[in-house]
ZADRENPA-862781 format. One record per residue (C-alpha): residue number from 1; residue in one letter; x, y, z. Coordinates in nm, 4 decimals. Example, Ala and Ser with C-alpha at 12.3 -4.5 7.8 and 13.67 -1.06 7.14 Angstrom:
BEGIN
nr | rest | u | v | w
1 | a | 1.2300 | -0.4500 | 0.7800
2 | s | 1.3670 | -0.1060 | 0.7140
***
This chain:
BEGIN
nr | rest | u | v | w
1 | m | -0.1284 | -0.1104 | -2.4371
2 | s | -0.1522 | -0.3821 | -2.7020
3 | k | -0.4657 | -0.5852 | -2.7630
4 | r | -0.2712 | -0.8977 | -2.6666
5 | v | -0.1814 | -0.7530 | -2.3259
6 | v | -0.5418 | -0.6547 | -2.2618
7 | i | -0.6581 | -1.0075 | -2.3388
8 | i | -0.3920 | -1.1576 | -2.1104
9 | i | -0.4894 | -0.9243 | -1.8262
10 | i | -0.8571 | -1.0090 | -1.8593
11 | i | -0.7869 | -1.3814 | -1.8590
12 | c | -0.5409 | -1.3487 | -1.5718
13 | l | -0.7789 | -1.1533 | -1.3547
14 | g | -1.0314 | -1.4298 | -1.3890
15 | f | -0.7818 | -1.6809 | -1.2497
16 | i | -0.6305 | -1.4530 | -0.9840
17 | l | -0.9677 | -1.4238 | -0.8135
18 | f | -0.9234 | -1.7841 | -0.7072
19 | l | -0.5672 | -1.7522 | -0.5833
20 | p | -0.4843 | -1.7275 | -0.2128
21 | k | -0.3146 | -1.4064 | -0.1081
22 | e | 0.0609 | -1.4305 | -0.1612
23 | s | 0.2820 | -1.3641 | 0.1381
24 | s | 0.6236 | -1.4355 | -0.0100
25 | q | 0.6693 | -1.0930 | -0.1658
26 | s | 0.8803 | -0.8873 | 0.0716
27 | w | 0.7096 | -0.5721 | 0.2013
28 | g | 0.4252 | -0.6539 | -0.0348
29 | f | 0.3932 | -0.4519 | -0.3536
30 | y | 0.2645 | -0.1543 | -0.1543
31 | g | 0.5701 | -0.1375 | 0.0705
32 | h | 0.8278 | -0.1636 | -0.2069
33 | k | 0.6573 | 0.1064 | -0.4093
34 | r | 0.6324 | 0.3390 | -0.1103
35 | i | 1.0019 | 0.2926 | -0.0215
36 | n | 1.1259 | 0.3784 | -0.3717
37 | r | 0.8838 | 0.6672 | -0.4050
38 | m | 0.9839 | 0.8310 | -0.0781
39 | a | 1.3551 | 0.7778 | -0.1504
40 | v | 1.3199 | 1.0305 | -0.4334
41 | f | 1.2568 | 1.3061 | -0.1782
42 | t | 1.5864 | 1.2375 | 0.0009
43 | l | 1.7879 | 1.3433 | -0.3043
44 | p | 1.9762 | 1.6730 | -0.3513
45 | p | 1.8491 | 1.9396 | -0.5947
46 | e | 2.0839 | 1.8200 | -0.8717
47 | m | 1.9068 | 1.4821 | -0.8734
48 | v | 1.5568 | 1.5361 | -0.7443
49 | t | 1.4125 | 1.7045 | -1.0562
50 | f | 1.5178 | 1.4099 | -1.2704
51 | y | 1.3824 | 1.1511 | -1.0288
52 | k | 1.0583 | 1.3421 | -0.9736
53 | k | 0.9960 | 1.3394 | -1.3484
54 | h | 1.0374 | 0.9626 | -1.3477
55 | i | 0.8917 | 0.8969 | -1.0039
56 | e | 0.6124 | 0.6801 | -1.1399
57 | f | 0.8669 | 0.4543 | -1.3114
58 | v | 1.0873 | 0.3987 | -1.0051
59 | t | 0.7708 | 0.3551 | -0.7974
60 | n | 0.5825 | 0.1111 | -1.0175
61 | h | 0.8906 | -0.0887 | -1.1158
62 | a | 1.0063 | -0.1298 | -0.7568
63 | v | 0.8243 | -0.4640 | -0.7649
64 | d | 0.9848 | -0.5985 | -1.0833
65 | p | 1.2377 | -0.8225 | -0.9036
66 | d | 0.9514 | -0.9992 | -0.7229
67 | k | 0.7743 | -1.0489 | -1.0542
68 | r | 1.0916 | -1.1945 | -1.2058
69 | r | 1.1046 | -1.4601 | -0.9356
70 | y | 0.8407 | -1.6442 | -1.1368
71 | g | 1.0469 | -1.6913 | -1.4500
72 | v | 1.4121 | -1.5880 | -1.4083
73 | e | 1.6485 | -1.8572 | -1.2873
74 | g | 1.8668 | -1.7368 | -1.0025
75 | e | 1.6434 | -1.4425 | -0.9106
76 | a | 1.5044 | -1.5756 | -0.5821
77 | p | 1.8390 | -1.5885 | -0.3870
78 | r | 1.8961 | -1.2199 | -0.4604
79 | h | 1.6261 | -1.1254 | -0.2091
80 | y | 1.7602 | -1.2817 | 0.1136
81 | i | 2.0483 | -1.4454 | 0.2962
82 | d | 1.9984 | -1.7242 | 0.5493
83 | i | 2.2977 | -1.6079 | 0.7465
84 | d | 2.2288 | -1.8430 | 1.0392
85 | h | 2.2957 | -2.1389 | 0.8096
86 | y | 2.6645 | -2.0569 | 0.8504
87 | g | 2.6653 | -2.0984 | 1.2280
88 | e | 2.6428 | -1.8880 | 1.5426
89 | q | 2.9443 | -1.6751 | 1.4461
90 | a | 2.8361 | -1.6330 | 1.0846
91 | f | 2.9107 | -1.2614 | 1.0651
92 | d | 3.2704 | -1.3367 | 1.1594
93 | s | 3.3127 | -1.6487 | 0.9480
94 | v | 3.1399 | -1.5546 | 0.6210
95 | p | 3.3759 | -1.3520 | 0.3975
96 | k | 3.2250 | -1.0179 | 0.3047
97 | f | 3.3683 | -1.0139 | -0.0478
98 | w | 3.2043 | -1.2299 | -0.3123
99 | k | 3.5136 | -1.4017 | -0.4511
100 | a | 3.6402 | -1.4900 | -0.1046
101 | a | 3.2972 | -1.6251 | -0.0090
102 | i | 3.2901 | -1.8426 | -0.3216
103 | a | 3.6374 | -1.9718 | -0.2437
104 | k | 3.5257 | -2.0738 | 0.1043
105 | y | 3.1739 | -2.2069 | 0.0395
106 | t | 3.1313 | -2.2464 | -0.3416
107 | e | 2.8883 | -2.0448 | -0.5493
108 | d | 2.6243 | -2.3194 | -0.5354
109 | t | 2.6135 | -2.2981 | -0.1554
110 | l | 2.5892 | -1.9190 | -0.1575
111 | m | 2.3059 | -1.9300 | -0.4102
112 | a | 2.1257 | -2.1920 | -0.2043
113 | y | 2.1183 | -1.9705 | 0.1045
114 | g | 2.0866 | -1.6251 | -0.0475
115 | i | 2.3093 | -1.3450 | -0.1740
116 | v | 2.1287 | -1.0177 | -0.0994
117 | p | 2.4276 | -0.8140 | 0.0319
118 | w | 2.6318 | -0.8984 | -0.2767
119 | q | 2.3321 | -0.8289 | -0.5001
120 | i | 2.3018 | -0.4802 | -0.3526
121 | e | 2.6674 | -0.4124 | -0.4324
122 | k | 2.6294 | -0.5556 | -0.7836
123 | h | 2.3297 | -0.3386 | -0.8632
124 | y | 2.4994 | -0.0333 | -0.7130
125 | y | 2.7827 | -0.0725 | -0.9651
126 | k | 2.5345 | -0.1272 | -1.2467
127 | l | 2.3699 | 0.2021 | -1.1539
128 | l | 2.7061 | 0.3799 | -1.1255
129 | n | 2.8006 | 0.2688 | -1.4780
130 | a | 2.4591 | 0.3704 | -1.6105
131 | f | 2.5182 | 0.7197 | -1.4697
132 | k | 2.8634 | 0.7286 | -1.6303
133 | d | 2.7126 | 0.6324 | -1.9661
134 | e | 2.4238 | 0.8770 | -1.9133
135 | n | 2.1904 | 0.5970 | -2.0177
136 | l | 1.8400 | 0.6963 | -1.9106
137 | d | 1.6838 | 0.3515 | -1.9473
138 | r | 1.9460 | 0.1761 | -1.7396
139 | i | 1.9537 | 0.4482 | -1.4737
140 | l | 1.5820 | 0.4055 | -1.4138
141 | n | 1.5868 | 0.0261 | -1.4329
142 | y | 1.8791 | -0.0145 | -1.1950
143 | s | 1.7483 | 0.2520 | -0.9572
144 | a | 1.4176 | 0.0683 | -0.9239
145 | d | 1.5812 | -0.2733 | -0.8811
146 | l | 1.8449 | -0.1514 | -0.6358
147 | g | 1.5706 | -0.0039 | -0.4182
148 | h | 1.3981 | -0.3403 | -0.4095
149 | y | 1.7021 | -0.5383 | -0.2947
150 | i | 1.7899 | -0.2784 | -0.0317
151 | a | 1.4369 | -0.2947 | 0.1081
152 | d | 1.4507 | -0.6748 | 0.1162
153 | a | 1.7691 | -0.6688 | 0.3226
154 | h | 1.5890 | -0.4606 | 0.5871
155 | v | 1.3370 | -0.7402 | 0.6568
156 | p | 1.4554 | -0.9490 | 0.9558
157 | l | 1.2958 | -1.2696 | 0.8285
158 | h | 1.5003 | -1.2375 | 0.5080
159 | t | 1.8113 | -1.3229 | 0.7118
160 | t | 1.7149 | -1.6579 | 0.8630
161 | e | 1.6351 | -2.0138 | 0.7632
162 | n | 1.3262 | -1.9796 | 0.9832
163 | y | 1.1973 | -1.7251 | 0.7311
164 | n | 0.8284 | -1.7991 | 0.7851
165 | g | 0.8310 | -1.9245 | 1.1423
166 | q | 0.8034 | -2.2787 | 1.0094
167 | l | 1.0677 | -2.4017 | 1.2547
168 | t | 0.8965 | -2.2506 | 1.5596
169 | g | 0.5294 | -2.3197 | 1.4901
170 | q | 0.4678 | -1.9620 | 1.3712
171 | r | 0.3975 | -2.0235 | 1.0051
172 | g | 0.2605 | -1.7110 | 0.8427
173 | i | 0.4641 | -1.4606 | 1.0438
174 | h | 0.6580 | -1.3534 | 0.7333
175 | g | 0.3560 | -1.2052 | 0.5623
176 | f | 0.2253 | -1.0802 | 0.8965
177 | w | 0.5367 | -0.8706 | 0.9654
178 | e | 0.6070 | -0.7340 | 0.6196
179 | s | 0.2620 | -0.7127 | 0.4592
180 | r | -0.0216 | -0.7093 | 0.7130
181 | i | 0.1349 | -0.4525 | 0.9466
182 | p | 0.2212 | -0.2033 | 0.6698
183 | e | -0.1204 | -0.2636 | 0.5132
184 | l | -0.2878 | -0.1403 | 0.8315
185 | k | -0.0320 | 0.1082 | 0.9642
186 | a | 0.1780 | 0.2527 | 0.6820
187 | e | -0.0476 | 0.5462 | 0.6018
188 | d | 0.0396 | 0.6860 | 0.9448
189 | y | 0.4156 | 0.6334 | 0.9181
190 | d | 0.6585 | 0.9262 | 0.9212
191 | y | 0.8423 | 0.9215 | 0.5888
192 | f | 1.0513 | 1.2350 | 0.6380
193 | v | 1.3862 | 1.0676 | 0.6889
194 | g | 1.6274 | 1.3461 | 0.5991
195 | r | 1.8730 | 1.3842 | 0.3157
196 | a | 2.0606 | 1.1106 | 0.1333
197 | k | 2.4207 | 1.0726 | 0.2475
198 | y | 2.7348 | 0.9597 | 0.0697
199 | v | 2.8171 | 0.5957 | 0.1453
200 | d | 3.1872 | 0.5100 | 0.1614
201 | s | 3.1368 | 0.1368 | 0.1072
202 | p | 2.8067 | 0.0095 | -0.0376
203 | l | 2.9039 | -0.3513 | 0.0385
204 | k | 2.9948 | -0.2744 | 0.3996
205 | s | 2.6678 | -0.0847 | 0.4387
206 | a | 2.4730 | -0.3756 | 0.2887
207 | w | 2.6281 | -0.6144 | 0.5403
208 | k | 2.5471 | -0.3722 | 0.8227
209 | v | 2.1820 | -0.3775 | 0.7140
210 | v | 2.1824 | -0.7583 | 0.7113
211 | y | 2.3406 | -0.7625 | 1.0578
212 | d | 2.0838 | -0.5199 | 1.2002
213 | s | 1.8010 | -0.7174 | 1.0420
214 | h | 1.9277 | -1.0444 | 1.1807
215 | m | 1.9669 | -0.8989 | 1.5300
216 | a | 1.5922 | -0.8288 | 1.5185
217 | v | 1.4900 | -1.1862 | 1.4284
218 | d | 1.4633 | -1.2983 | 1.7926
219 | s | 1.2269 | -1.0149 | 1.8839
220 | v | 1.0158 | -1.0696 | 1.5728
221 | l | 0.9568 | -1.4315 | 1.6739
222 | k | 0.9596 | -1.3999 | 2.0547
223 | f | 0.6971 | -1.1286 | 2.0844
224 | e | 0.4600 | -1.2968 | 1.8414
225 | a | 0.4911 | -1.6203 | 2.0385
226 | l | 0.4180 | -1.4346 | 2.3638
227 | l | 0.1194 | -1.2567 | 2.2144
228 | n | -0.0147 | -1.5780 | 2.0679
229 | k | -0.0158 | -1.7399 | 2.4135
230 | s | -0.2083 | -1.4575 | 2.5804
231 | f | -0.4427 | -1.3484 | 2.3020
232 | p | -0.7887 | -1.5080 | 2.2643
233 | q | -0.7503 | -1.7514 | 1.9762
234 | d | -1.0987 | -1.6854 | 1.8458
235 | q | -1.0005 | -1.3189 | 1.7975
236 | k | -0.6580 | -1.3690 | 1.6409
237 | y | -0.7879 | -1.3844 | 1.2851
238 | a | -1.0576 | -1.2071 | 1.0885
239 | f | -1.2076 | -1.2336 | 0.7420
240 | e | -1.1827 | -0.9479 | 0.4945
241 | n | -1.2901 | -0.8968 | 0.1356
242 | r | -1.0137 | -0.9558 | -0.1182
243 | g | -1.1744 | -0.8840 | -0.4498
244 | s | -1.4654 | -1.1240 | -0.4713
245 | l | -1.3261 | -1.3567 | -0.2030
246 | m | -1.3174 | -1.3577 | 0.1749
247 | a | -0.9606 | -1.3973 | 0.2998
248 | k | -0.8417 | -1.5036 | 0.6432
249 | v | -0.6088 | -1.2379 | 0.7862
250 | y | -0.4592 | -1.1411 | 1.1217
251 | s | -0.7162 | -0.9283 | 1.3040
252 | v | -0.6692 | -0.5553 | 1.3477
253 | e | -0.6467 | -0.5913 | 1.7273
254 | y | -0.3857 | -0.8692 | 1.7075
255 | t | -0.1824 | -0.6662 | 1.4555
256 | n | -0.1956 | -0.3502 | 1.6670
257 | r | -0.0939 | -0.5362 | 1.9822
258 | y | 0.2010 | -0.6983 | 1.8080
259 | d | 0.3137 | -0.3681 | 1.6553
260 | l | 0.3158 | -0.2142 | 2.0033
261 | m | 0.5167 | -0.5049 | 2.1417
262 | i | 0.7878 | -0.4670 | 1.8781
263 | k | 0.7779 | -0.0888 | 1.9308
264 | g | 0.7126 | 0.0172 | 1.5726
265 | q | 0.9908 | -0.1995 | 1.4342
266 | v | 0.8313 | -0.2259 | 1.0889
267 | e | 0.8123 | 0.1517 | 1.0523
268 | r | 1.1749 | 0.1891 | 1.1611
269 | r | 1.2976 | -0.0648 | 0.9072
270 | m | 1.0929 | 0.0982 | 0.6323
271 | r | 1.2346 | 0.4420 | 0.7180
272 | e | 1.5875 | 0.3014 | 0.7198
273 | s | 1.5212 | 0.1410 | 0.3815
274 | i | 1.4156 | 0.4750 | 0.2352
275 | i | 1.7259 | 0.6631 | 0.3441
276 | m | 1.9595 | 0.3869 | 0.2273
277 | v | 1.7935 | 0.3658 | -0.1146
278 | g | 1.8321 | 0.7407 | -0.1613
279 | s | 2.1876 | 0.7305 | -0.0290
280 | l | 2.3040 | 0.4611 | -0.2716
281 | w | 2.1355 | 0.6357 | -0.5651
282 | y | 2.3193 | 0.9517 | -0.4595
283 | t | 2.6521 | 0.7739 | -0.4047
284 | a | 2.6382 | 0.6114 | -0.7483
285 | w | 2.5723 | 0.9512 | -0.9065
286 | v | 2.8600 | 1.1178 | -0.7179
287 | n | 3.1054 | 0.8404 | -0.8021
288 | a | 3.0005 | 0.8579 | -1.1668
289 | g | 3.1196 | 1.2195 | -1.1785
290 | k | 2.7845 | 1.3901 | -1.1118
291 | p | 2.6464 | 1.3822 | -1.4670
292 | n | 2.3961 | 1.6549 | -1.5587
293 | l | 2.0621 | 1.4871 | -1.4900
294 | d | 1.8601 | 1.7970 | -1.5787
295 | k | 1.9773 | 1.7637 | -1.9377
296 | l | 1.9219 | 1.3880 | -1.9360
297 | g | 1.5801 | 1.4311 | -1.7780
298 | q | 1.4511 | 1.6132 | -2.0843
299 | n | 1.4252 | 1.2740 | -2.2531
300 | d | 1.1754 | 0.9968 | -2.1963
301 | i | 1.2359 | 0.6248 | -2.1687
302 | s | 1.2992 | 0.4544 | -2.4996
303 | d | 1.0486 | 0.2530 | -2.6965
304 | s | 1.2736 | -0.0510 | -2.6487
305 | l | 1.2473 | -0.0206 | -2.2695
306 | k | 0.8704 | 0.0200 | -2.2941
307 | l | 0.8584 | -0.2959 | -2.5075
308 | q | 1.0813 | -0.4804 | -2.2596
309 | m | 0.8562 | -0.3789 | -1.9695
310 | q | 0.5507 | -0.4906 | -2.1653
311 | k | 0.7011 | -0.8314 | -2.2385
312 | e | 0.8028 | -0.8800 | -1.8755
313 | e | 0.4517 | -0.7913 | -1.7620
314 | e | 0.3055 | -1.0418 | -2.0080
315 | l | 0.5364 | -1.3160 | -1.8780
316 | y | 0.4393 | -1.2326 | -1.5200
317 | l | 0.0678 | -1.2436 | -1.5977
318 | l | 0.1021 | -1.5674 | -1.7912
319 | q | 0.2846 | -1.7233 | -1.4963
320 | k | 0.0043 | -1.6076 | -1.2670
321 | i | -0.2405 | -1.7875 | -1.4948
322 | k | -0.0264 | -2.1015 | -1.4794
323 | n | -0.0126 | -2.0831 | -1.0992
324 | a | -0.3864 | -2.0288 | -1.0833
325 | k | -0.4466 | -2.3392 | -1.2918
326 | g | -0.2155 | -2.5311 | -1.0593
327 | h | -0.4249 | -2.4252 | -0.7580
328 | e | -0.7393 | -2.5356 | -0.9377
329 | d | -0.5875 | -2.8771 | -1.0089
***
């Protein structure tokens, strides 16, 4: 690690201590890393040795797309789709293919309301071509990123304009569902999801994920509203140490009650994310002609990729400093 990076990290940590906890990062960093990591163990023998060697890369870089939201124009819409913007029959009226959707709504409109199913397909093809080229750097980069977008599509609140309960007086439910529940419960989840399967149509599968997620939006909101009415308000929140600060969080009892009401929905969506990530990695490899990953796995990532990752981390930390200064002002 360069001296410059060390200095940036030290400065950034000083500012981050004063930042409120972020809730806009889907699944939180913990969840995204766990999903990519466990997806490795769904792979067949011809792939698993390669991915196990690089498991720390696909794990740690599962959060890169969230980090890029700070500085890359056009990154944010890749994480969601406000499908209800398009009306009650949106799944019938919105074209599933990108060019047809542009022709009907314009690219500006699609970008304004999210493009996650198309982003999944796009990154799938990037990974397929990386396998064809036997390019280690791109295989790892696209594997990590593809896992992130797939996981995002499994979050119900990533499919609605009411993404944080702001339209129903439930502001904060986004972070509650995707961060607080996994934070308290995920160590007890069952991550043995079976073997990766070949996917005939990545785009069709991506849209199926979005549909299933959106069908769960009503229960996500309804059960929290019901619990909020019956639960003692002075016990709904608690204060916990976050570094050197005390942060206001949903209480353990409130979180457990809600998780019971939605019948382990968060665990189910995380498990489904894991198997789909592994399945699209596997499908890309099969459709690329099943290149010999054992031979490729003898290599390590290039110095240029390491430098790229270092620069991206610096930009992320510098943006955190800028945000911290904004909060101070």
